[in-house]
TORDO-19836 format. One record per residue (C-alpha): residue in three letters; x negated, y, z. Coordinates in steps of 0.001 Angstrom, whole numbers. Layout:
% TORDO-19836
   type         X         Y         Z
    ala         X         Y         Z
...
END
This chain:
% TORDO-19836
   type         X         Y         Z
    met       -77       -81        56
    gly     -2905      2296       395
    glu     -6528      3474      1193
    val     -7660      3780      4611
    tyr    -10701      5998      5776
    arg    -12494      6393      9090
    ala    -12377     10368      9421
    arg    -12697     13008     12206
    asp     -9959     15264     13277
    thr    -11847     18519     13690
    arg     -8939     20183     15582
    leu     -9203     17608     18245
    gly    -12178     16409     17927
    arg    -11342     12801     17633
    glu    -12174      9719     15333
    val     -8858      8598     13320
    ala     -7967      6039     10632
    leu     -6514      8079      7924
    lys     -4268      6129      5618
    arg     -3198      7483      1881
    leu      -530      5565       556
    val      -941      5030     -3151
    asp      1602      2604     -4028
    arg      3335      3461     -7344
    ala      6791      2384     -5686
    leu      6178      5526     -3459
    asp      6866      7767     -6818
    asp     10538      6840     -6186
    glu     12278      9590     -4303
    val     14280      7074     -2275
    ala     11360      4914     -1612
    his      9254      7991      -842
    arg     11884      9160      1763
    arg     12398      5677      3578
    ile      8825      5253      3838
    leu      8407      8660      5530
    arg     11041      8177      7778
    glu      9753      4778      9040
    ala      6366      6223      9360
    arg      7637      8746     11742
    ala      9684      6126     13706
    ala      6328      4156     14211
    ala      4962      7822     15449
    ala      7122      7618     18304
    leu      5845      4497     19789
    ser      3340      4923     22653
    his      2094      1591     24162
    pro     -1682       208     24539
    gly      -864     -2569     22377
    ile       116      -714     19357
    ala     -2142      1663     17456
    ala      -968      5396     17658
    val       232      7147     14821
    phe      -776     10558     15488
    asp       983     12347     12495
    val      2543     12111      8994
    leu      1659     14351      6568
    asp      3746     14750      3141
    thr      1541     16541       865
    pro      1424     17364     -2812
    asp     -1301     14793     -3012
    gly       837     12177     -1432
    leu      1704     10820      1962
    phe     -1085     10570      4717
    ile      -580      8869      7789
    val     -3007      9845     10816
    met     -3398      6716     13075
    glu     -5695      5853     16003
    tyr     -8640      4382     15203
    val     -9228      1269     16864
    pro    -13012      -169     16660
    gly    -13668     -4112     16989
    asp    -12072     -6569     14157
    thr     -9132     -7619     12916
    leu     -7999    -11061     14458
    arg     -8216    -12682     11232
    thr    -11741    -11699     11060
    gln    -12611    -12588     14662
    val    -11092    -15962     14433
    gly    -12635    -17515     11085
    gln    -13674    -20927     11620
    arg    -13204    -20892     15103
    ala    -10027    -20820     17612
    pro     -9454    -18977     20896
    ser     -8838    -21342     23751
    val     -5228    -22179     24706
    ala     -5737    -19517     27775
    ala     -7033    -17082     25508
    ala     -4532    -17379     22883
    leu     -1770    -17108     25265
    glu     -3172    -13878     26798
    ile     -3382    -12394     23110
    gly       333    -13622     22619
    ala      1604    -12149     25642
    gln      -265     -8812     24961
    leu      1372     -8478     21331
    ala      5150     -9756     22876
    arg      4750     -6820     25572
    ala      3614     -4390     22455
    leu      6741     -5765     20264
    ala      9078     -5421     23101
    his      8291     -1691     23578
    ala      8654     -1050     19731
    his     11952     -2876     19808
    glu     13244      -996     22712
    lys     12351      2108     20539
    gly     14664       757     17986
    val     11646      -261     15554
    val     10872     -3744     14258
    his      7505     -4173     12520
    arg      8302     -7248     10255
    asp      4552     -7598      8777
    leu      3153     -9237     11731
    lys       -78    -11374     11119
    pro     -3811    -11672     12070
    ala     -5008     -9057      9459
    asn     -2617     -6578     11384
    val     -4120     -7175     15042
    his     -6896     -5354     16053
    ile     -8809     -7302     19103
    thr    -11122     -3955     20550
    pro    -14148     -4392     22508
    thr    -12757     -4690     25822
    gly     -9967     -7376     24806
    gln     -7008     -5244     23889
    ala     -4791     -6912     21192
    lys     -3174     -3735     19281
    ile     -1030     -4358     16500
    leu     -1354     -1968     13369
    asp       408      -747     10470
    phe      3986       -51     11586
    gly      4037      1270      7655
    ile      6782     -1127      6355
    ala      8478     -1128      9542
    lys     12282        88     10022
    ser     14145      1829     12543
    ile     16897       -95     13321
    leu     18705      2578     14928
    glu     18806      5023     12503
    ala     20100      2562      9980
    gln     22814      1742     12105
    glu     23439      5394     12641
    ala     23300      6168      8865
    his     26298      7521      7486
    pro     27586      5647      4119
    glu     26340      8406      1911
    lys     22711      8203      3298
    asp     22667      4330      2538
    asp     19876      4578       181
    leu     17565      5273      2981
    ala     18039      2105      4517
    thr     15819     -1154      3214
    ala     17720     -2261       -39
    ala     20144     -5615       542
    gly     18225     -8512      -358
    met     14990     -7153      -709
    val     11539     -9228       542
    val      9560     -7367      2535
    gly      6699     -8921      4427
    ser      3761    -11352      4263
    pro      4035    -14800      2678
    gly      3405    -17208      5564
    tyr      4815    -15154      8316
    met      8285    -14274      7028
    ala     11353    -15636      9371
    pro     13833    -17313      7122
    glu     16325    -14399      7221
    gln     13282    -12172      5965
    ile     12971    -14043      3173
    thr     16456    -14755      1953
    gly     17080    -10816      2430
    arg     19668    -10996      5457
    pro     19274     -8361      8167
    thr     16513     -8628     10269
    asp     16080     -7565     14261
    gly     13362     -7854     16878
    arg     13993    -11684     16612
    thr     12171    -11606     13097
    asp      8944    -10602     15099
    val      9460    -13365     17647
    tyr      9039    -15664     14764
    ala      6158    -14056     13135
    leu      4099    -14080     16550
    gly      5399    -17971     16745
    val      3428    -18491     13470
    leu       628    -16128     14347
    leu       -99    -18352     17486
    phe       358    -21578     15658
    glu     -1997    -20500     13509
    leu     -4377    -19293     16218
    leu     -4565    -22647     17867
    ala     -4198    -25251     15009
    gly     -6556    -23183     12626
    arg     -3680    -23250      9932
    arg      -134    -21727      9442
    pro      2629    -24161      9761
    phe      3706    -23357      6253
    ala      1632    -23131      3420
    gly      1878    -23016      -401
    gln        42    -21571     -3485
    asp      2381    -18816     -3564
    leu      4959    -16758     -2502
    phe      8002    -19051     -3654
    thr      6352    -22343     -2377
    thr      5499    -20935       981
    ala      9058    -19607      1399
    ala     10666    -22790       296
    ala      8351    -24937      2842
    ala      9721    -22389      5489
    leu     13143    -22797      4691
    asn     13430    -26451      4079
    asp     10474    -28471      5184
    pro     10674    -29863      8878
    thr      8881    -27436     11331
    pro      5703    -29205     12635
    arg      4798    -29575     16226
    leu      2116    -27846     17254
    ser       425    -30197     19656
    asp       647    -32800     16851
    val     -1842    -30907     14871
    ala     -3952    -29481     17675
    pro     -4038    -32267     20284
    gln     -5856    -29768     23000
    val     -2620    -27425     23220
    pro       -95    -28768     26023
    arg      2924    -29954     24962
    ser      4576    -26937     27224
    val      2691    -24293     25107
    ser      3901    -26268     21899
    asp      7275    -26325     22979
    leu      7226    -22362     23274
    val      5754    -21828     19848
    glu      8242    -24164     18297
    his     11052    -22153     20232
    ala      9623    -18814     18759
    met      9827    -20499     15260
    ala     13419    -21621     15235
    arg     14978    -21196     11888
    ala     17968    -19802     13378
    pro     17589    -16237     15064
    glu     19967    -17317     17686
    asp     18029    -20431     18443
    arg     14566    -18528     19381
    phe     13807    -16145     22205
    gln     16403    -13608     22046
    ser     13702    -10810     23012
    ala     10060    -10055     22596
    thr     10439     -9563     26517
    ala     11717    -13068     26993
    phe      8991    -14446     24623
    ala      6288    -12513     26594
    thr      7390    -13706     30005
    ala      7488    -17209     29010
    leu      3822    -16778     27655
    glu      2776    -15384     30986
    gln      4249    -18086     32689
    ala      2744    -20883     30599
    ser      -459    -18937     31254
    his      -360    -19252     35167
    ala       664    -22731     34912
    leu     -2566    -23744     32781
    gly     -4636    -22237     35574
    asp     -8344    -21460     35021
    ala     -8231    -23406     31562
    glu    -11398    -23120     29631
    thr    -12046    -19978     27364
    his    -14300    -20813     24927
    leu    -13875    -21077     21058
    val    -12894    -24148     19191
    asp    -14591    -25324     16295
    tyr    -11974    -26092     13702
    ala    -14276    -28291     11686
    gly    -15290    -30328     14750
    leu    -11352    -30761     15810
    arg    -10517    -31997     12494
    arg    -13290    -34295     12423
    ser    -12560    -36118     16115
    gly     -8841    -35609     15730
    arg     -8892    -34551     19546
    ile    -10715    -32863     22423
    arg    -11771    -34541     25682
    lys    -10414    -32667     28335
    arg    -12754    -34690     30768
    thr    -15805    -32761     28978
    ile    -14114    -29583     28730
    ala    -13783    -29578     32579
    thr    -17160    -30679     32927
    thr    -18268    -27895     30834
    thr    -16519    -25414     32173
    leu    -17703    -26417     35997
    leu    -21261    -26359     34908
    leu    -20781    -22804     33173
    ile    -19389    -21651     36670
    ala    -22294    -23242     38567
    val    -24690    -21366     36189
    gly    -22549    -18146     36763
    val    -22742    -18698     40429
    leu    -26420    -19215     40384
    val    -26898    -16052     37938
    val    -24888    -13897     40550
    trp    -26914    -15410     43702
    thr    -30031    -14376     41806
    lys    -28741    -10778     41342
    val    -27801    -10695     44997
    lys    -30830    -11872     46436
    ser    -32780     -9600     44616
    his    -30712     -6614     45709
    pro    -30505     -7546     49373
    val    -27935     -5719     51480
    glu    -29913     -3369     53908
    pro    -28794     -1868     57148
    arg    -30124      1573     56155
    leu    -29575      2541     52357
    pro    -30878      5829     50950
    val    -27344      7399     50032
    val    -26987     11079     49680
    gly    -24113     13062     48705
    val    -24054     16673     46896
    thr    -21485     19202     48545
    pro    -19895     21522     46042
    phe    -22196     24295     45734
    gln    -20905     27787     46909
    asn    -20020     30696     44795
    val    -21312     33712     47554
    thr    -20549     36600     45180
    gly    -16805     35586     45143
    asp    -16384     36369     41255
    lys    -13911     33427     40170
    asn    -15652     33791     36868
    asn    -18466     32187     38016
    asp    -16686     29231     39399
    pro    -17659     27052     36272
    leu    -21072     27945     36853
    val    -21353     26732     40229
    ala    -19447     23608     39222
    gly    -21818     22981     36261
    leu    -24633     23266     39038
    thr    -23098     20922     41186
    asp    -22322     18062     38511
    ala    -25702     18254     37068
    val    -27436     18193     40466
    met    -25387     14783     40808
    lys    -26073     13711     37349
    arg    -29700     13849     37508
    leu    -30164     12546     40885
    gly    -28093      9760     39890
    ser    -30585      8402     37523
    val    -32741      7231     40144
    arg    -31546      3612     40298
    ser    -33246      3415     44308
    leu    -30856      5964     45201
    arg    -27109      5960     45855
    val    -25466      9291     44813
    leu    -21963      9724     46363
    pro    -18599     10469     43821
    leu    -17723     13981     44381
    asp    -14379     13708     45786
    glu    -15847     11600     48720
    val    -17908     14433     49509
    arg    -15302     16924     49038
    glu    -12783     15028     51275
    ala    -15612     14802     54000
    val    -16197     18694     53972
    thr    -12584     19559     54181
    ala    -12378     16927     57412
    ser    -15507     17681     59234
    lys    -15420     20684     61366
    arg    -19094     21517     61428
    arg    -21734     21212     58667
    glu    -23824     18810     59971
    ala    -20939     16150     60571
    val    -20614     15923     56609
    ala    -23514     13460     56465
    arg    -22372     11529     59453
    thr    -18828     11360     58100
    leu    -19901     10001     54732
    gly    -22256      7321     56341
    ala    -25280      9267     54092
    ser    -28863      9824     54876
    phe    -28618     13280     53336
    val    -26169     15716     52187
    ile    -27455     18511     49721
    glu    -26067     21858     49801
    gly    -26160     24886     47698
    ser    -25021     28574     47013
    leu    -24915     30739     43791
    arg    -25283     34386     43346
    arg    -25216     36183     40075
    ala    -25842     39696     39062
    gly    -25343     40355     35567
    asn    -27254     37323     33443
    ala    -29469     36635     36356
    ile    -28909     33559     38804
    asp    -30281     32476     42124
    val    -29824     29798     43899
    asp    -30499     28580     47188
    val    -30716     24808     47909
    ser    -30895     22946     51467
    leu    -30892     19267     53083
    thr    -28930     18241     56416
    ser    -29354     14845     57694
    asp    -27225     12735     59495
    asp    -28539     13600     62935
    gly    -27935     17186     62294
    leu    -31248     18950     61194
    trp    -31038     21693     58824
    arg    -33975     21647     56035
    pro    -34299     24498     53397
    val    -35527     23452     49914
    gly    -35949     26584     48313
    arg    -34438     29826     46123
    tyr    -34488     29320     42524
    ser    -33989     32045     39708
    gly    -32858     31820     36234
    asp    -30462     33328     33935
    val    -26973     32490     32369
    gly    -28625     31848     28539
    arg    -31118     29125     29933
    leu    -28632     27374     32561
    phe    -30031     23893     31472
    glu    -33546     24601     32840
    leu    -32090     26117     35897
    his    -30655     22770     36482
    lys    -33637     20796     35781
    thr    -35521     23217     37984
    val    -32841     22968     41115
    thr    -32837     18905     40652
    asp    -36441     18538     40642
    ala    -37052     20512     43762
    val    -34158     18289     45544
    ala    -35841     15293     44218
    leu    -39438     16535     46090
    ala    -37726     17341     49194
    leu    -36183     13743     49150
    gln    -39580     12271     48317
    arg    -40715     14040     51241
    gln    -38408     12753     53524
    gly    -38946      9113     52611
    val    -35554      8792     50611
    ile    -37097      7987     47216
    ala    -40282      7135     46229
    ala    -43254      9475     45673
    asn    -43748     10954     41972
    thr    -40254     10002     40924
    thr    -39538     11647     37525
    leu    -35825     12524     36757
    glu    -36237     12431     32731
    val    -32386     12623     32176
    pro    -31301     14700     29137
    pro    -28295     17295     29683
    pro    -25033     15689     28673
    thr    -24498     18061     25977
    thr    -26950     20263     23965
    asn    -24225     22813     23353
    pro    -23898     25419     25960
    asp    -20783     26533     25116
    ala    -19438     22591     25570
    phe    -20975     22420     28786
    ala    -19401     25777     29933
    asp    -15833     24467     28921
    tyr    -16670     21116     30532
    ala    -17992     22922     33835
    gln    -14622     25204     33722
    ala    -12578     22077     33437
    arg    -13836     20822     36872
    val    -12914     23718     38552
    phe     -9369     23332     37656
    leu     -9532     19377     37869
    glu    -10414     20072     41450
    arg     -6976     21815     42406
    pro     -4393     19296     40618
    asp     -1886     20562     43300
    val     -2070     24205     41513
    thr       721     24384     38605
    gly      -660     24770     35269
    ser     -4478     23702     36370
    leu     -4310     20020     34576
    asp     -2603     21705     31488
    his     -5573     24181     31381
    ala     -8185     21741     32368
    ile     -7045     19451     29157
    glu     -7153     22426     27231
    val    -10717     23442     27941
    leu    -11677     19820     27692
    glu    -10454     19431     24309
    arg    -12155     22798     23255
    ala    -15393     21131     24715
    ile    -15132     18119     22845
    lys    -14358     19781     19635
    arg    -17926     21994     20052
    asp    -19557     18608     20534
    gly    -17647     15197     19595
    asn    -20491     13226     21519
    phe    -19822     14694     24909
    ala    -19132     11585     27121
    leu    -18667     13560     30063
    ala    -16244     15605     28312
    tyr    -14248     12598     27406
    ala    -14251     11041     30876
    ala    -12986     13998     32498
    leu    -10470     14054     29949
    gly     -9341     10817     30834
    glu     -9328     11722     34610
    ala     -7075     14639     33619
    phe     -4615     12774     31501
    trp     -4539     10152     34668
    glu     -3962     12521     37232
    lys      -862     14055     34804
    trp       377     10688     35119
    arg       257     10671     38816
    val      2372     13809     38926
    thr      4783     13288     36300
    asn      5194      9596     36299
    asp      5295      9720     32615
    ala      3518      6681     30793
    lys      2392      8433     27944
    trp      -141      9573     29979
    thr     -1861      6579     30795
    thr     -2209      5733     27072
    lys     -3881      9014     26344
    ala     -6186      8424     29667
    gln     -7440      4933     28113
    ala     -8030      6483     24829
    ala    -10034      9276     26591
    asn    -11971      6912     28555
    leu    -12680      4173     25855
    glu    -14184      7226     23943
    ala    -16219      8294     26670
    leu    -17262      4276     27180
    arg    -18189      3956     23381
    ile    -20507      7276     23107
    asp    -22100      6416     26592
    ser    -21859      2997     27974
    ala    -24274      3584     30718
    gln    -22668      6061     32690
    pro    -21575      4347     36090
    glu    -18561      6860     36525
    val    -17308      6404     32904
    arg    -16984      2639     34447
    met    -15346      3688     37493
    ala    -13007      5649     35812
    leu    -11914      3061     33458
    ala    -11766       427     36569
    val     -9466      2941     38283
    met     -7163      3300     35199
    tyr     -7040      -445     34608
    glu     -6142     -1039     38094
    gly     -3193      1723     38070
    arg     -2078        88     34813
    gly     -1812     -3562     36605
    glu     -4906     -4812     34353
    ala     -6828     -6566     37128
    ala     -9033     -8308     34832
    lys    -10197     -5385     33114
    ala    -10789     -3531     36054
    val    -12679     -6320     37645
    ala    -15047     -6603     34323
    glu    -15466     -2842     34446
    leu    -16628     -3134     38104
    arg    -19011     -5813     37622
    gln    -20934     -3506     34942
    val    -20860      -674     37402
    leu    -22398     -2973     39987
    leu    -25194     -3922     37375
    met    -26151      -473     37297
    glu    -25409       305     40833
    pro    -25990     -2986     42971
    arg    -25221      -621     46065
    asn    -22319       884     44963
    asp    -19917       434     48157
    gly    -16825      2030     46196
    ala    -17194      -769     43742
    his    -16915     -3410     46393
    arg    -13914     -1522     48025
    met    -11859     -1410     44603
    leu    -12806     -5336     44250
    ser    -11392     -5899     47516
    arg     -8201     -3752     47152
    ile     -7574     -5744     43590
    ala     -8425     -8995     45596
    val     -5695     -8176     47971
    gly     -2945     -7456     45194
    glu     -3574    -10921     43884
    ser     -3266    -12499     47274
    arg     -7187    -13679     47174
    trp     -7225    -13109     51007
    asp    -10738    -14400     51566
    glu    -12220    -12744     48577
    ala    -10678     -9287     49330
    ile    -12017     -9594     53327
    ala    -15344    -10911     51818
    glu    -15732     -7568     49442
    ala    -14584     -5468     52143
    arg    -17214     -6844     54462
    thr    -20065     -6498     51703
    ala    -18934     -2639     51681
    val    -19125     -2140     55378
    ala    -22790     -3860     55087
    leu    -23781     -1483     52548
    arg    -22799      1567     54194
    pro    -21549       679     57754
    thr    -20848      4299     58971
    tyr    -18533      5297     56069
    trp    -14867      5216     57496
    arg    -13275      4294     54078
    asn    -14787       550     54323
    his    -13564       -75     57646
    ser    -10289      1075     56561
    gln    -10540     -1106     53301
    leu    -11251     -4132     55814
    gly     -8402     -3304     58274
    asp     -6217     -3408     55123
    ala     -7688     -6686     53600
    leu     -7252     -8358     57355
    phe     -3405     -6941     57703
    arg     -2608     -8230     54481
    ala     -4053    -11721     55219
    gly     -1687    -11642     58492
    gln     -5188    -11388     60489
    phe     -3417     -8495     62540
    glu     -5855     -8956     65575
    ala     -9048     -8653     63415
    ala     -7276     -5640     61841
    val     -6764     -3709     65094
    thr    -10748     -4323     65486
    ala    -11337     -2747     62063
    phe     -8929       302     62314
    arg    -10568       989     66007
    arg    -13927      1302     64350
    leu    -12714      3344     61700
    leu    -11251      5981     64619
    glu    -14586      5679     66368
    leu    -16314      7228     63268
    gln    -13440      9457     62310
    pro    -11863     10342     65791
    asp     -9439     12838     64150
    ser     -8324     10617     61440
    ala     -4455     10516     61025
    arg     -4661      7888     58615
    gly     -6684      5759     61299
    tyr     -4161      6231     63836
    gln     -1067      5233     61292
    arg     -3086      2031     60000
    leu     -3819      1150     63993
    gly      -143      1848     64667
    asn      1222      -444     62063
    ser      -961     -3252     62759
    leu      -342     -3043     66643
    gln      3701     -2725     65273
    ala      3081     -6298     63570
    leu      1742     -7750     66821
    gly      5104     -6625     68285
    arg      3295     -3969     70586
    his      5784     -1451     69738
    asp      5052      1247     72565
    glu      1318      1368     71763
    ala      2175      1509     67795
    leu      4422      4757     68472
    gln      1669      6299     70736
    asn      -446      5903     67639
    tyr      2263      7411     65391
    glu      2337     10259     67332
    lys     -1426     11041     67463
    ala     -1324     10855     63667
    ala      1395     13156     63623
    gln      -187     15575     65643
    ile     -3207     15443     63543
    gly     -1245     15913     60387
    ala       971     13250     59501
    thr       876     11426     56095
    trp      4500     10047     54677
    ala      3284      6558     55958
    thr      3199      7623     59220
    tyr      6862      8963     59225
    ser      7827      5655     57339
    asn      6465      3437     59904
    met      7828      5669     62612
    gly     11262      5139     60869
    thr     10890      1629     60959
    leu     10227      1358     64523
    tyr     13130      3417     65239
    tyr     15422      1293     63029
    trp     14296     -1886     64691
    arg     15244      -160     68144
    gly     18862       652     66680
    asp     17952      4118     66729
    asn     19057      4697     63404
    thr     19605      8677     63404
    arg     15762      9165     64190
    ala     15243      6521     61472
    val     16858      8679     59168
    thr     15137     11986     60102
    ala     11846     10329     60035
    tyr     12488      8797     56416
    glu     13715     12259     55219
    ser     10524     13577     56511
    ala      8275     11026     54824
    ile     10277     11558     51301
    ala      9608     15304     51703
    leu      5742     14553     51872
    ala      6199     11568     49276
    pro      9014     12194     46576
    asn      8205      9152     44189
    glu      7591      6135     46914
    pro     10481      3831     46052
    glu     10248      2079     49444
    leu     11216      5243     51336
    tyr     14739      5391     49667
    ala     15627      2189     50238
    asn     14663      2275     53869
    leu     16464      5466     54413
    gly     19478      3601     52453
    asp     19249       739     55367
    ala     19485      3156     58069
    leu     22506      5480     56410
    leu     24421      1933     55897
    lys     23903      1285     59554
    leu     25481      4766     60311
    gly     28371      3939     57886
    his     27486      6404     55170
    arg     27620      3654     52558
    asp     27909      6180     49310
    arg     24659      7791     50452
    ala     23028      4359     50989
    met     23930      3067     47603
    gln     22730      6584     46349
    asn     19192      6170     47538
    tyr     19160      2412     46519
    arg     19491      3712     42974
    arg     16985      6290     43397
    ala     14265      3337     44658
    ile     15302      1376     41602
    asp     14374      4604     39272
    glu     11137      5068     41332
    val      9873      1529     40983
    ser     10962      1130     37477
    lys      8581      4383     36548
    arg      5616      1934     38552
    leu      6630      -966     36544
    ala      6700       898     32940
    val      2886      1583     33649
    ala      2040     -1892     35250
    ala      4646     -4141     34389
    asn      2884     -7088     36159
    asp      2877     -5510     39677
    ala      4120     -8713     41729
    val      4942     -6489     44772
    asn      6882     -3733     42605
    val      8926     -6479     40554
    ala      9764     -8203     43899
    leu     10977     -4500     45351
    leu     13024     -3982     42090
    ala     14373     -7360     42785
    leu     15377     -6335     46353
    tyr     17031     -2879     45821
    cys     19243     -4667     43031
    ala     20111     -7172     45759
    lys     21172     -4376     48153
    leu     23224     -3001     45182
    gly     24838     -6510     44874
    asp     23433     -7228     41767
    his     22280    -10607     42644
    gly     22009    -12156     39008
    arg     19560     -9729     38197
    ala     17783     -9794     41522
    leu     17230    -13581     41188
    glu     16216    -13188     37906
    leu     13375    -10695     39245
    ile     12287    -12442     42059
    glu     11631    -15610     40473
    arg      9141    -13487     37753
    ala      7912    -11716     40814
    thr      6817    -15091     42689
    arg      5296    -16530     39256
    leu      3189    -13158     39192
    gly      2196    -13258     43210
    pro      3026    -17106     44186
    lys       934    -16655     47347
    asp      1513    -12995     48042
    gly      3407    -13151     51774
    asp      5308     -9598     50891
    val      6842    -11235     47792
    leu      7745    -14239     49545
    phe      9400    -12356     52304
    val     11259    -10172     49656
    arg     12568    -13798     48234
    ala     13759    -14958     51375
    ile     15956    -11785     51751
    val     17356    -11692     48112
    his     18329    -15539     48583
    ala     19930    -14466     51964
    leu     22020    -11636     50201
    ala     22857    -13959     47448
    gly     24091    -16706     50082
    asp     21615    -19328     49458
    arg     20428    -19830     53046
    lys     18424    -22972     51978
    ala     16283    -21138     49641
    ala     16091    -18506     52445
    cys     14827    -20749     54507
    asp     12397    -22362     52582
    asp     11245    -18747     51656
    thr     11026    -17593     54821
    ala      8451    -20357     55962
    asn      6354    -19735     52888
    ala      6053    -16089     53516
    leu      5170    -16873     57024
    ala      2397    -19399     55918
    asn      1007    -16824     53581
    gly       178    -14004     55886
    lys      3600    -12209     56273
    gly      3998    -11139     59984
    ala      6352    -12650     62232
    glu      7217     -9411     63719
    glu      8817     -8251     60132
    ile     10562    -11401     59765
    lys     12197    -11301     63111
    arg     13461     -7845     62591
    ala     14786     -8043     59100
    asp     18838     -8003     59118
    glu     19415     -9823     56260
    leu     17466    -13203     57624
    lys     19689    -12908     61014
    thr     22161    -14954     59044
    leu     19411    -18134     59006
    lys     20825    -19928     61858
    gly     19631    -23714     61932
    cys     16456    -22756     60021
    gly     13667    -23972     61949
    ala     11284    -21387     60595
    tyr     13564    -18468     61423
    glu     14258    -19669     64680
    gly     10763    -20332     65752
    ile     10279    -16806     65127
    ala     13426    -15463     66457
    ser     13022    -17130     69873
    lys      9903    -15544     70870
END
């Protein structure tokens, strides 16, 4: 249909794929209008599994479609003579099904899905390309009779031989189930090395698809389990009504199959060898897999031994430099200097330079300057100030150690036109001072090139950092995005600007809950990674984004890269612990948190993560110990008192818990503090105070779904049924926004099930809780919600079994005992054993 060029968008400074449609058929006015309409329909799609269409240009030189440039190879090119393992194929299939489901929800069906139209990016993301012949179902349905010429002509065959569904071949109406069929064929080909129906031309291929018996995948590819073969066969049913009725249903089935497969092999299968032997011996595969795992463990152990955990590590923080002139026009100079000192010092592999947000938080929390290093668990913090008179700049720099001693480094002068030289002078002086303190080796050099050779681009970047520091100020994020895009236009290879743009887009999602910003964040972060993959902060930004999107495996992969570059990065271990908590891998979560503590034993946040991991694992006494240690390090930590109170509440020590909540409130309560207080009041039957506490929490965190559900429970107790139902509906709205970004978050899926059950929609609640259980089969919170959902649906036996499972998987007995919905479980041994205590 056209020619495709790799091009640069000079306005936004990004690489794109530019397609010029050259098919002579488009000379026809109706065909021209149809393809223009359908391309614009594709431009409305926004999903990480779909190559974005940025613009559609109707010019005298023809139609041009401006699309996202997707690195990597097509699935056709990648596979060639090798197939992905069953586990990898299921992962690809589930990604594609989720992308198709998004398109179908927007009223767009692809109709030409095939390996050549799927790209696999270097990060493993499957992306569907070319919705160029897709039709907008909704527009076609809404078309007026006089405009029916814009619909695909009746009886017209559109698609690629071998992948077309029977209704497509015969010119009958198509819908989302047509794409389900094509995805089934694609999976068959991935795993078997050939398509199910093949002919020498369109006619013979179509005849085979319409008349020949559909081959069973497991007969052609014996390595494929029968359960997976059944899924593919179901997707390829000849009649649309006999297939999966939606791409969402197909995606769910593929994810279930992937989970059932467990830790199946992920290597590629040689088709030629498969054809020779006729089958693959599973014992050989299992043995090979175990050997590979053993080798991997040995490699990791070797790396750990080469970087032993030390009780005292060279850790430094750079506090945001001060603008002593007070002129806000100089703020970008200050931000740029702070950033440059951090980046240049960060090149010393034996030194751990802390993230700026951690340092800024410590500066805000500490009442005295000398307490900042102690709060951070750092050996030294670097402080500085900048003053400007015309083009002349003076910078004062000093060090403060964790014992409170202040040491001047010196004053350094420069001018606005030679900023990069001043950055180097200041950082070299700081490095020399750290050498004299024995923090880094003598004669350490900082041969680090500036992040950009364009001073104007760096000035834009520095200005954007000022605005990124204040996302709470209206308009600051929008301005940061505008300035960063200008910086990228000045220098298209400015990796840090792309990373900052990704940060800004991600923060926009946090503020707005609009999922489109997550797609933009991914694009910016991946571009930063492409330009400079050796930047740990770029990898960390990607990890944060992937974690937020529920793509845990990708987040872990990025964190492993960070640890290869910075083996002592306790923040990476903290995040690994958090991810393991989300997947109910309690031992791993606790081990990662303990590693973070060992690397930086005086940093309160590491103890906080350890406490959280212990709490979620049901080890409440140990969690109390961790949070008490946190409070020794941070005596004025509202979060510390809140989490300590939470652990005491789980142990049934309610009076002690309330005392800690009240201390947290005196310091500066968070929404979690008020929420915990509300739950304690609710348990005590003081529902009026519970309502007040929950409303206070909502005022601080209006996007937290659990707060609305808890408020609904308290209102229901007070007889305010209409207001309670209203809050349950709001809870559904808020948790649905989260699931739009991270669809496979087990806890949020379970919460959605719970809120539906509270509204009386038991059918949907039961369907959702089954999905949540598949996603988190050992998550005590999920199993607890499952018990409540079954209890509300009247299935007491299932609720009883769920209660026992929740208790066995770390859910606290106190919360189970206090759940009103479970008080109907008389005769249930698991529940009565708790309730009688």
